[in-house]
Kinemage of the C-alpha trace (Angstrom):
@kinemage 1
@onewidth
@group {chain A} dominant
@subgroup {mainchain}
@vectorlist {calphas} color= white
{ca unk a 1} P -14.879 17.600 29.812
{ca unk a 2} L -11.187 17.050 29.390
{ca unk a 3} L -9.158 20.059 28.546
{ca unk a 4} L -5.827 20.783 26.896
{ca unk a 5} L -4.338 22.067 30.734
{ca unk a 6} L -5.855 19.043 32.526
{ca unk a 7} L -3.600 16.107 33.638
{ca unk a 8} L -3.763 12.881 30.746
{ca unk a 9} L -5.033 11.037 33.528
{ca unk a 10} L -8.474 13.237 34.254
{ca unk a 11} L -11.567 11.606 33.784
{ca unk a 12} L -13.764 12.856 31.158
{ca unk a 13} L -16.650 15.116 32.756
{ca unk a 14} L -14.988 15.239 36.307
{ca unk a 15} L -11.561 17.071 37.959
{ca unk a 16} L -10.749 14.321 40.092
{ca unk a 17} L -7.428 15.810 40.367
{ca unk a 18} L -5.483 16.943 43.536
{ca unk a 19} L -6.072 15.442 46.745
{ca unk a 20} L -8.928 12.947 45.474
{ca unk a 21} L -6.953 11.394 43.221
{ca unk a 22} L -3.524 11.529 45.470
{ca unk a 23} L -5.732 10.040 48.146
{ca unk a 24} L -6.568 7.471 45.498
{ca unk a 25} L -2.500 6.533 45.028
{ca unk a 26} L -2.308 6.493 48.327
{ca unk a 27} L -4.547 3.561 48.849
{ca unk a 28} L -3.292 2.195 45.564
{ca unk a 29} L -6.502 2.392 44.158
{ca unk a 30} L -6.327 1.811 40.475
{ca unk a 31} L -7.358 5.114 38.757
{ca unk a 32} L -9.096 2.572 36.448
{ca unk a 33} L -11.972 1.894 39.370
{ca unk a 34} L -13.164 5.852 39.098
{ca unk a 35} L -12.794 6.925 35.358
{ca unk a 36} L -15.114 5.789 32.891
{ca unk a 37} L -13.984 3.282 30.376
{ca unk a 38} L -15.530 5.453 27.521
{ca unk a 39} L -14.564 8.648 26.575
{ca unk a 40} L -16.472 10.510 23.793
{ca unk a 41} L -15.036 12.771 21.797
{ca unk a 42} L -17.887 15.260 21.970
{ca unk a 43} L -19.595 15.899 24.626
{ca unk a 44} L -16.229 14.515 26.824
{ca unk a 45} L -13.587 16.235 24.540
{ca unk a 46} L -15.264 18.820 23.251
{ca unk a 47} L -15.237 18.165 19.247
{ca unk a 48} L -17.870 19.848 17.011
{ca unk a 49} L -18.278 17.115 14.231
{ca unk a 50} L -19.550 19.874 11.226
{ca unk a 51} L -16.591 19.150 9.352
{ca unk a 52} L -15.624 22.976 9.373
{ca unk a 53} L -14.067 22.682 12.673
{ca unk a 54} L -10.668 21.705 13.656
{ca unk a 55} L -11.207 19.183 16.068
{ca unk a 56} L -7.480 18.100 16.275
{ca unk a 57} L -7.140 19.501 19.621
{ca unk a 58} L -10.352 16.827 20.484
{ca unk a 59} L -8.463 13.489 19.381
{ca unk a 60} L -5.429 14.446 21.156
{ca unk a 61} L -7.403 14.921 24.002
{ca unk a 62} L -8.980 11.303 23.719
{ca unk a 63} L -5.834 9.529 22.876
{ca unk a 64} L -3.739 11.236 25.666
{ca unk a 65} L -6.628 10.410 28.314
{ca unk a 66} L -6.962 6.363 26.540
{ca unk a 67} L -3.055 6.407 27.420
{ca unk a 68} L -3.291 7.883 30.329
{ca unk a 69} L -5.497 4.401 31.748
{ca unk a 70} L -3.026 1.873 30.178
{ca unk a 71} L -1.996 -0.137 33.808
{ca unk a 72} L -0.253 -3.447 33.800
{ca unk a 73} L 0.090 -3.434 30.121
{ca unk a 74} L -3.595 -3.327 29.492
{ca unk a 75} L -5.336 -0.001 27.788
{ca unk a 76} L -8.684 0.146 28.995
{ca unk a 77} L -10.633 2.994 27.606
{ca unk a 78} L -13.313 3.026 24.374
{ca unk a 79} L -12.884 6.073 22.423
{ca unk a 80} L -16.894 6.640 20.696
{ca unk a 81} L -17.009 8.917 18.013
{ca unk a 82} L -20.746 9.614 17.491
{ca unk a 83} L -22.496 10.580 13.944
{ca unk a 84} L -20.965 13.723 12.248
{ca unk a 85} L -18.206 14.739 10.302
{ca unk a 86} L -14.663 15.724 12.391
{ca unk a 87} L -12.276 17.995 10.378
{ca unk a 88} L -8.391 16.639 11.571
{ca unk a 89} L -5.640 19.437 11.120
{ca unk a 90} L -2.554 17.757 13.016
{ca unk a 91} L -0.637 14.362 11.613
{ca unk a 92} L -0.905 11.902 15.019
{ca unk a 93} L -4.096 13.127 16.070
{ca unk a 94} L -6.064 10.468 16.330
{ca unk a 95} L -3.047 7.765 17.232
{ca unk a 96} L 0.077 8.690 18.425
{ca unk a 97} L 1.759 5.687 19.581
{ca unk a 98} L 4.862 7.040 21.125
{ca unk a 99} L 3.268 7.832 24.541
{ca unk a 100} L 3.157 5.634 26.622
{ca unk a 101} L 6.948 4.852 26.567
{ca unk a 102} L 5.635 1.732 27.535
{ca unk a 103} L 3.396 -1.563 25.300
{ca unk a 104} L -0.019 -1.363 25.962
{ca unk a 105} L -2.471 -4.236 24.362
{ca unk a 106} L -5.976 -2.940 23.184
{ca unk a 107} L -7.337 0.279 21.958
{ca unk a 108} L -10.826 0.664 20.551
{ca unk a 109} L -12.295 3.747 18.320
{ca unk a 110} L -16.026 3.191 17.744
{ca unk a 111} L -17.822 4.979 15.204
{ca unk a 112} L -21.634 4.900 14.087
{ca unk a 113} L -21.372 4.008 10.970
{ca unk a 114} L -19.426 4.297 7.275
{ca unk a 115} L -20.935 7.287 6.437
{ca unk a 116} L -22.541 8.877 9.364
{ca unk a 117} L -18.969 8.799 11.322
{ca unk a 118} L -16.544 10.760 8.768
{ca unk a 119} L -12.871 11.898 10.220
{ca unk a 120} L -11.837 14.361 7.397
{ca unk a 121} L -7.548 14.293 7.337
{ca unk a 122} L -6.032 17.658 6.251
{ca unk a 123} L -2.957 18.495 6.864
{ca unk a 124} L -0.616 21.300 5.802
{ca unk a 125} L 1.374 18.877 3.547
{ca unk a 126} L 0.269 15.705 1.850
{ca unk a 127} L 3.429 12.946 1.572
{ca unk a 128} L 5.157 12.127 4.925
{ca unk a 129} L 1.758 13.127 7.408
{ca unk a 130} L 0.020 10.689 8.894
{ca unk a 131} L -3.585 10.513 10.678
{ca unk a 132} L -2.168 8.015 13.111
{ca unk a 133} L 1.049 6.067 14.142
{ca unk a 134} L 1.652 3.621 16.122
{ca unk a 135} L 5.671 3.352 16.769
{ca unk a 136} L 6.210 -0.468 18.712
{ca unk a 137} L 3.649 0.672 21.518
{ca unk a 138} L 0.259 -0.730 20.883
{ca unk a 139} L -0.883 -3.796 20.368
{ca unk a 140} L -4.353 -5.159 19.780
{ca unk a 141} L -5.978 -1.816 18.304
{ca unk a 142} L -9.854 -1.995 16.616
{ca unk a 143} L -11.256 0.359 14.972
{ca unk a 144} L -15.412 0.513 13.531
{ca unk a 145} L -17.518 1.899 11.855
{ca unk a 146} L -15.631 5.161 10.811
{ca unk a 147} L -15.154 6.889 7.342
{ca unk a 148} L -11.714 8.275 6.753
{ca unk a 149} L -11.368 10.615 4.218
{ca unk a 150} L -7.993 12.820 2.623
{ca unk a 151} L -8.806 15.792 1.992
{ca unk a 152} L -4.825 16.776 1.128
{ca unk a 153} L -3.689 14.815 -1.284
{ca unk a 154} L -0.735 12.265 -0.619
{ca unk a 155} L -1.706 12.200 3.088
{ca unk a 156} L -1.737 9.019 4.787
{ca unk a 157} L -3.453 6.753 7.350
{ca unk a 158} L -1.555 4.674 9.658
{ca unk a 159} L 1.907 4.224 10.088
{ca unk a 160} L 3.512 1.339 12.090
{ca unk a 161} L 6.605 0.661 13.009
{ca unk a 162} L 7.247 -2.326 14.684
{ca unk a 163} L 10.274 -4.209 16.334
{ca unk a 164} L 7.915 -6.775 18.107
{ca unk a 165} L 5.153 -5.094 19.378
{ca unk a 166} L 3.216 -2.954 16.814
{ca unk a 167} L 0.548 -6.122 16.055
{ca unk a 168} L -3.299 -6.998 16.273
{ca unk a 169} L -4.910 -4.447 13.688
{ca unk a 170} L -8.472 -4.585 13.468
{ca unk a 171} L -10.960 -3.145 10.974
{ca unk a 172} L -14.885 -3.614 11.099
{ca unk a 173} L -17.199 -2.127 8.229
{ca unk a 174} L -14.187 1.053 7.776
{ca unk a 175} L -13.973 2.697 4.792
{ca unk a 176} L -11.269 5.076 2.918
{ca unk a 177} L -11.668 7.609 0.631
{ca unk a 178} L -9.753 10.478 -1.136
{ca unk a 179} L -5.847 10.320 -2.717
{ca unk a 180} L -3.343 8.529 -0.273
{ca unk a 181} L -0.050 8.029 -0.451
{ca unk a 182} L 0.037 4.579 2.082
{ca unk a 183} L -3.420 3.681 3.734
{ca unk a 184} L -1.816 1.140 5.958
{ca unk a 185} L 2.358 1.235 5.435
{ca unk a 186} L 4.264 -1.003 8.044
{ca unk a 187} L 8.005 -0.493 9.355
{ca unk a 188} L 10.157 -2.242 11.401
{ca unk a 189} L 12.031 -5.756 11.782
{ca unk a 190} L 9.553 -7.978 13.279
{ca unk a 191} L 5.644 -9.087 13.629
{ca unk a 192} L 3.272 -5.660 12.124
{ca unk a 193} L 1.679 -9.187 11.975
{ca unk a 194} L -2.234 -10.672 12.879
{ca unk a 195} L -4.060 -7.558 10.876
{ca unk a 196} L -8.049 -8.325 9.646
{ca unk a 197} L -10.418 -6.013 7.850
{ca unk a 198} L -13.830 -6.973 7.820
{ca unk a 199} L -16.568 -6.144 5.471
{ca unk a 200} L -14.574 -2.672 4.938
{ca unk a 201} L -14.624 -0.867 1.422
{ca unk a 202} L -11.519 0.436 -0.286
{ca unk a 203} L -11.666 3.518 -2.079
{ca unk a 204} L -10.366 6.480 -3.092
{ca unk a 205} L -6.853 6.330 -4.803
{ca unk a 206} L -2.998 5.196 -3.481
{ca unk a 207} L 0.259 6.541 -4.857
{ca unk a 208} L 1.562 3.430 -3.459
{ca unk a 209} L -0.952 0.796 -1.745
{ca unk a 210} L -3.154 0.537 -0.043
{ca unk a 211} L -1.383 -1.721 2.195
{ca unk a 212} L 2.517 -1.594 1.687
{ca unk a 213} L 4.863 -3.979 3.737
{ca unk a 214} L 8.376 -3.166 4.721
{ca unk a 215} L 9.018 0.797 3.930
{ca unk a 216} L 12.684 -0.136 5.299
{ca unk a 217} L 13.371 3.167 6.244
{ca unk a 218} L 14.125 2.744 9.918
{ca unk a 219} L 14.582 -1.295 9.711
{ca unk a 220} L 17.821 -2.154 11.528
{ca unk a 221} L 17.859 -5.207 9.304
{ca unk a 222} L 15.345 -4.723 6.304
{ca unk a 223} L 15.242 -8.570 5.514
{ca unk a 224} L 13.985 -9.044 8.845
{ca unk a 225} L 10.634 -7.361 7.812
{ca unk a 226} L 9.609 -10.975 6.089
{ca unk a 227} L 8.778 -11.587 9.050
{ca unk a 228} L 5.190 -9.741 8.709
{ca unk a 229} L 3.016 -12.402 8.687
{ca unk a 230} L -1.267 -13.061 8.568
{ca unk a 231} L -3.038 -10.262 6.561
{ca unk a 232} L -6.740 -11.377 6.156
{ca unk a 233} L -9.213 -9.376 3.880
{ca unk a 234} L -13.321 -10.764 4.496
{ca unk a 235} L -15.862 -9.664 2.298
{ca unk a 236} L -14.724 -6.283 1.133
{ca unk a 237} L -15.610 -3.639 -1.190
{ca unk a 238} L -12.117 -2.927 -2.767
{ca unk a 239} L -13.388 0.328 -5.643
{ca unk a 240} L -11.096 2.569 -6.205
{ca unk a 241} L -9.936 4.956 -8.572
{ca unk a 242} L -6.026 4.057 -8.721
{ca unk a 243} L -3.157 2.265 -7.083
{ca unk a 244} L -2.177 -0.806 -6.049
{ca unk a 245} L -4.129 -2.623 -3.338
{ca unk a 246} L -1.389 -4.866 -1.579
{ca unk a 247} L 1.964 -4.312 -1.884
{ca unk a 248} L 4.244 -6.455 -0.477
{ca unk a 249} L 8.625 -5.769 -1.129
{ca unk a 250} L 8.962 -8.311 1.611
{ca unk a 251} L 7.128 -11.521 2.895
{ca unk a 252} L 3.778 -12.361 3.842
{ca unk a 253} L 1.158 -14.340 4.020
{ca unk a 254} L -2.300 -13.054 2.830
{ca unk a 255} L -5.723 -14.443 2.456
{ca unk a 256} L -8.699 -12.790 0.811
{ca unk a 257} L -12.183 -14.000 0.685
{ca unk a 258} L -15.457 -12.757 -0.643
{ca unk a 259} L -16.195 -9.100 -2.331
{ca unk a 260} L -15.725 -7.220 -5.108
{ca unk a 261} L -12.387 -5.708 -6.340
{ca unk a 262} L -12.599 -3.080 -9.100
{ca unk a 263} L -10.133 -0.432 -10.106
{ca unk a 264} L -12.077 2.668 -11.990
{ca unk a 265} L -9.680 4.454 -13.627
{ca unk a 266} L -5.924 4.470 -14.419
{ca unk a 267} L -3.262 7.032 -13.140
{ca unk a 268} L -3.296 10.482 -13.833
{ca unk a 269} L 0.344 10.556 -14.638
{ca unk a 270} L 3.286 8.571 -15.608
{ca unk a 271} L 5.217 7.073 -12.272
{ca unk a 272} L 9.017 5.699 -12.838
{ca unk a 273} L 7.556 3.046 -10.865
{ca unk a 274} L 4.730 1.846 -11.937
{ca unk a 275} L 3.898 3.786 -15.234
{ca unk a 276} L 0.119 3.818 -15.361
{ca unk a 277} L -0.617 0.415 -14.235
{ca unk a 278} L -2.653 -0.214 -11.024
{ca unk a 279} L -2.191 -3.726 -9.522
{ca unk a 280} L -4.316 -5.343 -6.848
{ca unk a 281} L -1.785 -7.693 -5.179
{ca unk a 282} L 2.076 -6.383 -6.072
{ca unk a 283} L 4.844 -8.526 -5.044
{ca unk a 284} L 8.267 -6.885 -6.137
{ca unk a 285} L 10.819 -9.139 -4.737
{ca unk a 286} L 12.068 -12.579 -5.088
{ca unk a 287} L 14.397 -13.306 -2.399
{ca unk a 288} L 12.436 -14.113 1.036
{ca unk a 289} L 12.843 -16.578 4.307
{ca unk a 290} L 10.667 -19.634 3.983
{ca unk a 291} L 7.516 -19.777 4.840
{ca unk a 292} L 6.069 -16.072 4.265
{ca unk a 293} L 5.210 -16.493 0.424
{ca unk a 294} L 1.886 -17.011 0.686
{ca unk a 295} L -1.443 -15.737 -1.004
{ca unk a 296} L -4.580 -16.932 -1.260
{ca unk a 297} L -7.853 -15.727 -2.958
{ca unk a 298} L -11.507 -17.198 -3.064
{ca unk a 299} L -14.643 -16.288 -4.234
{ca unk a 300} L -13.589 -13.043 -5.217
{ca unk a 301} L -15.357 -10.898 -8.104
{ca unk a 302} L -12.380 -8.783 -10.443
{ca unk a 303} L -13.572 -6.526 -13.310
{ca unk a 304} L -10.154 -5.754 -15.918
{ca unk a 305} L -11.753 -2.338 -16.839
{ca unk a 306} L -8.295 -1.239 -18.738
{ca unk a 307} L -5.392 -3.005 -20.133
{ca unk a 308} L -3.336 -1.124 -17.707
{ca unk a 309} L -5.077 -3.228 -14.957
{ca unk a 310} L -3.131 -5.838 -13.353
{ca unk a 311} L -5.240 -8.812 -10.829
{ca unk a 312} L -1.616 -9.634 -9.373
{ca unk a 313} L 1.971 -9.425 -10.219
{ca unk a 314} L 4.168 -11.878 -8.458
{ca unk a 315} L 8.115 -12.461 -8.619
{ca unk a 316} L 8.470 -14.625 -5.456
{ca unk a 317} L 11.229 -17.391 -5.776
{ca unk a 318} L 9.485 -19.832 -3.920
{ca unk a 319} L 5.933 -20.148 -1.891
{ca unk a 320} L 2.347 -20.467 -3.097
{ca unk a 321} L -0.093 -18.651 -5.145
{ca unk a 322} L -4.013 -19.865 -5.392
{ca unk a 323} L -6.967 -18.490 -7.053
{ca unk a 324} L -10.517 -20.330 -5.569
{ca unk a 325} L -13.710 -19.681 -7.494
{ca unk a 326} L -12.828 -16.469 -8.729
{ca unk a 327} L -14.270 -14.757 -11.695
{ca unk a 328} L -12.599 -11.626 -13.596
{ca unk a 329} L -14.535 -12.038 -17.117
{ca unk a 330} L -16.869 -9.380 -16.047
{ca unk a 331} L -15.825 -6.835 -18.729
{ca unk a 332} L -14.932 -9.869 -21.373
{ca unk a 333} L -17.106 -8.604 -23.913
{ca unk a 334} L -14.618 -5.053 -23.914
{ca unk a 335} L -12.470 -4.959 -27.583
{ca unk a 336} L -9.425 -5.210 -25.206
{ca unk a 337} L -10.544 -7.760 -23.278
{ca unk a 338} L -8.504 -10.854 -25.617
{ca unk a 339} L -5.290 -8.632 -25.336
{ca unk a 340} L -5.112 -8.115 -21.476
{ca unk a 341} L -2.581 -10.101 -19.518
{ca unk a 342} L -4.038 -9.356 -15.950
{ca unk a 343} L -2.055 -12.469 -13.926
{ca unk a 344} L 1.662 -11.628 -14.331
{ca unk a 345} L 4.579 -14.282 -12.582
{ca unk a 346} L 8.364 -14.542 -12.493
{ca unk a 347} L 8.822 -18.251 -11.854
{ca unk a 348} L 12.097 -19.809 -11.527
{ca unk a 349} L 13.317 -23.181 -10.270
{ca unk a 350} L 11.494 -23.376 -6.404
{ca unk a 351} L 7.873 -21.802 -8.019
{ca unk a 352} L 6.244 -19.629 -6.625
{ca unk a 353} L 3.414 -23.052 -7.053
{ca unk a 354} L 0.442 -21.712 -8.023
{ca unk a 355} L -2.891 -22.949 -8.779
{ca unk a 356} L -6.111 -21.746 -10.205
{ca unk a 357} L -9.519 -23.673 -8.972
{ca unk a 358} L -12.558 -23.465 -10.830
{ca unk a 359} L -12.043 -19.767 -11.916
{ca unk a 360} L -13.788 -17.989 -14.943
{ca unk a 361} L -10.631 -15.975 -16.356
{ca unk a 362} L -10.261 -13.393 -19.453
{ca unk a 363} L -7.010 -12.561 -21.687
{ca unk a 364} L -4.012 -14.589 -20.862
{ca unk a 365} L -2.058 -15.186 -18.377
{ca unk a 366} L 2.030 -14.234 -18.555
{ca unk a 367} L 4.986 -15.952 -17.297
{ca unk a 368} L 8.556 -15.084 -16.845
{ca unk a 369} L 11.634 -17.644 -16.473
{ca unk a 370} L 14.103 -16.743 -13.918
{ca unk a 371} L 16.805 -18.967 -14.638
{ca unk a 372} L 17.138 -22.230 -17.216
{ca unk a 373} L 13.915 -23.378 -18.534
{ca unk a 374} L 15.238 -26.550 -18.262
{ca unk a 375} L 15.775 -26.475 -14.044
{ca unk a 376} L 11.992 -25.209 -14.026
{ca unk a 377} L 9.598 -27.899 -13.369
{ca unk a 378} L 5.585 -27.634 -14.117
{ca unk a 379} L 4.574 -25.264 -11.524
{ca unk a 380} L 1.370 -24.021 -12.635
{ca unk a 381} L -1.718 -25.341 -12.682
{ca unk a 382} L -5.651 -24.666 -13.944
{ca unk a 383} L -8.215 -27.033 -12.941
{ca unk a 384} L -11.523 -27.246 -14.176
{ca unk a 385} L -11.309 -23.491 -15.131
{ca unk a 386} L -13.465 -21.616 -17.928
{ca unk a 387} L -10.675 -19.625 -19.838
{ca unk a 388} L -13.243 -17.114 -21.734
{ca unk a 389} L -11.330 -15.368 -24.331
{ca unk a 390} L -8.483 -18.388 -25.721
{ca unk a 391} L -7.961 -21.918 -26.154
{ca unk a 392} L -5.442 -23.199 -23.765
{ca unk a 393} L -2.648 -24.440 -26.329
{ca unk a 394} L -2.920 -20.117 -26.561
{ca unk a 395} L -3.711 -18.879 -23.027
{ca unk a 396} L -0.190 -18.936 -21.357
{ca unk a 397} L 2.522 -16.134 -22.911
{ca unk a 398} L 5.633 -17.676 -21.889
{ca unk a 399} L 8.723 -16.403 -23.959
{ca unk a 400} L 11.706 -18.647 -24.776
{ca unk a 401} L 9.986 -21.611 -23.973
{ca unk a 402} L 6.903 -23.986 -24.423
{ca unk a 403} L 4.536 -23.154 -21.929
{ca unk a 404} L 3.357 -26.756 -21.497
{ca unk a 405} L 6.692 -27.129 -19.810
{ca unk a 406} L 5.427 -25.435 -16.612
{ca unk a 407} L 1.960 -25.266 -17.073
{ca unk a 408} L -0.918 -28.191 -16.746
{ca unk a 409} L -4.487 -27.579 -17.532
{ca unk a 410} L -7.088 -30.267 -15.956
{ca unk a 411} L -10.372 -30.395 -17.303
{ca unk a 412} L -10.353 -27.200 -18.204
{ca unk a 413} L -13.112 -25.452 -20.785
{ca unk a 414} L -11.987 -23.278 -23.217
{ca unk a 415} L -12.715 -20.886 -26.037
{ca unk a 416} L -11.501 -22.574 -29.001
{ca unk a 417} L -11.461 -19.802 -31.746
{ca unk a 418} L -13.902 -20.981 -35.216
{ca unk a 419} L -14.264 -24.308 -33.588
{ca unk a 420} L -18.241 -26.122 -33.914
{ca unk a 421} L -19.966 -25.925 -30.837
{ca unk a 422} L -20.796 -29.558 -29.926
{ca unk a 423} L -24.130 -31.276 -31.089
{ca unk a 424} L -26.453 -31.342 -28.963
{ca unk a 425} L -27.845 -34.635 -27.530
{ca unk a 426} L -31.615 -35.876 -29.103
{ca unk a 427} L -34.277 -35.150 -26.605
{ca unk a 428} L -36.845 -38.719 -25.970
{ca unk a 429} L -40.006 -38.480 -26.705
{ca unk a 430} L -43.152 -40.087 -25.848
{ca unk a 431} L -45.863 -42.782 -27.412
{ca unk a 432} L -48.901 -44.035 -26.395
{ca unk a 433} L -48.774 -47.571 -24.869
{ca unk a 434} L -51.992 -49.944 -24.527
{ca unk a 435} L -52.321 -49.272 -20.736
{ca unk a 436} L -52.544 -45.600 -21.810
{ca unk a 437} L -49.464 -44.524 -19.887
{ca unk a 438} L -46.681 -42.696 -21.961
{ca unk a 439} L -42.818 -44.298 -22.569
{ca unk a 440} L -39.864 -42.999 -23.797
{ca unk a 441} L -39.121 -43.465 -27.283
{ca unk a 442} L -35.505 -43.936 -27.873
{ca unk a 443} L -33.894 -43.178 -31.041
{ca unk a 444} L -32.065 -45.622 -33.240
{ca unk a 445} L -28.315 -44.320 -34.041
{ca unk a 446} L -27.170 -43.721 -36.993
{ca unk a 447} L -25.275 -46.751 -38.408
{ca unk a 448} L -22.231 -44.685 -39.305
{ca unk a 449} L -22.181 -42.586 -35.432
{ca unk a 450} L -18.984 -43.692 -33.513
{ca unk a 451} L -18.347 -43.125 -30.195
{ca unk a 452} L -16.084 -39.768 -29.643
{ca unk a 453} L -12.104 -40.151 -28.771
{ca unk a 454} L -9.830 -37.889 -27.104
{ca unk a 455} L -8.778 -36.710 -30.714
{ca unk a 456} L -12.507 -36.063 -31.854
{ca unk a 457} L -13.483 -34.235 -28.696
{ca unk a 458} L -16.363 -31.559 -28.937
{ca unk a 459} L -15.273 -27.909 -28.966
{ca unk a 460} L -14.705 -26.176 -25.745
{ca unk a 461} L -13.315 -29.024 -23.718
{ca unk a 462} L -9.492 -28.732 -23.628
{ca unk a 463} L -7.286 -31.700 -24.858
{ca unk a 464} L -6.144 -33.021 -20.969
{ca unk a 465} L -10.221 -33.375 -20.394
{ca unk a 466} L -12.052 -36.704 -20.761
{ca unk a 467} L -14.547 -37.398 -23.448
{ca unk a 468} L -17.848 -39.060 -21.880
{ca unk a 469} L -18.397 -42.715 -23.775
{ca unk a 470} L -21.700 -41.789 -26.165
{ca unk a 471} L -24.786 -43.065 -25.138
{ca unk a 472} L -26.305 -46.618 -25.154
{ca unk a 473} L -29.279 -46.807 -27.985
């Protein structure tokens, strides 16, 4: 068993220090040959996992052991955390990436399953306390099948500072609950990139955001945080009480595919920065470097349960925003749904370029102009979308200009107030033939019937939609 007094290089369950260790060094035999690659937080480090005993020391020992086994820039340790509830009260106990003071690639935390392995973080104070920190030390860090809970309101999960080393994080089947200030807070001036969340659940509440890019507290060149790139969220269950899911004061290339996204409540107090509003995707800063303003959401079901819930609030001056096969109409039956504006953009001469493909959309979308409208081209396009509560002509809110100057609808179906439903086509009937077989009998068209034209399109089709010809008699 590792002990607090044992050197960090000691192997779990052994005392191979002293003469035997020196002989290994003298023969230039790597420590990794005789120290195990997997350390168990209970059997090797003394954690209890009953939810009452403070297991901070056990996690600190496991991390120090993993750090001691870095050779040639490669980490060689998996930290196993079995089923149980592990209380941690000291910040940075799970990961304290200031030691070793050399770059390391590869560290893995492996649990037994969501809600089977639970780490309860209960520091003495919340704001400024992080369960994990990585200050330009580790790349390729993995967390698997672990439930994290903040028991001190305002604590944070992970602080990542990078000038080129901290990157490549993977979270698989993990879960976050409790009230946090930040989930993951990114700082520094380069990388903090290539991060993947797969089949995770984001619950709880967030005073700032689950993923916040660009603290700029210690960055020598704050604008270079635009180099933080490539974040992927796959098959997520994002169902939390309040706060922001993604907030990127600096640039990013972000992809969200699949899952359910629901904000369950509203902020308990007015915030000077957010008011009572909670937002899934918040991009509040206009100016960025090239190629770092890209957001794509696909195959996601949103629920807009409150007028203070926003799907997106984007102020980018360029780049691309795209929603494909998304649906936010689940609560369209609520009285407030017709008046909500869950998608909001500030647009200028370079965009951003905004596109919705095969989406079902509730309420109206709001656009704000940055600069003279005559210099702003068509930057938004809705293609084969269902506008659930408004006609296309009334769907976009744009102060001071005609929405048709900047937005285009292609083959969309809208809900035109007061319009009559399309007349159903006659159903063919059958009649007996001499051979006893049934033959279709086509109805005789009325002499006054004429093919519909673009000016007499059936209700429910936008003006840009083609109208099918009348069936041949």
